C-alpha positions, 0 to 999 in steps of 0.5 A, a space after each residue: 340332731 337327735 330321734 326320739 324313740 316311740 313308745 312301740 320301738 321302746 318297747 320292742 326294745 324293752 321286751 328284748 331285754 327282757 328276752 335275754 337279746 340286746 344289742 351288746 353293751 351289757 355289763 356285770 357279766 359272771 362265768 360263761 354266758 348262756 346261748 342265745 335265747 330264743 326270739 320272743 314268741 319263737 320255740 325254745 331253740 333244739 340246739 339247747 336240748 341237744 347240748 344239755 343232753 350232751 352235757 348229762 353224757 359225759 357228766 359221770 367223767 368229771 371231777 365230783 366239784 365240777 359235776 355239781 357246778 354244772 348240775 347247778 347250772 343245768 337246774 337253774 339253781 346256781 344262783 340260789 344256794 340250795 345244794 351243799 358242797 363238801 368241804 375242801 378235801 373230801 374226795 379231791 386232792 389239793 391243789 398244787 402251786 404253779 410253777 410260774 418261768 421268770 
């Protein structure tokens, strides 16, 4: 026996999905998933601002490539390619091969 969803339930679930809330089953997650967003109608979580402030405080201690990626993520521009990244080898030493144990 199956139940049919009424329009109100479907609208409520769609509003949750649009706000970034879900009950699992989301596919194609790329990178680190964002922190839980506030429920519709609620103010932004204060922890989000505190985390961003902590990240900005230690940003200068990270390698240039990491700084660029984090700034892109914090500004929300990482999907649009607005920053130009330096060519490989400008400031960073080349990455060496990681030895494997056999």
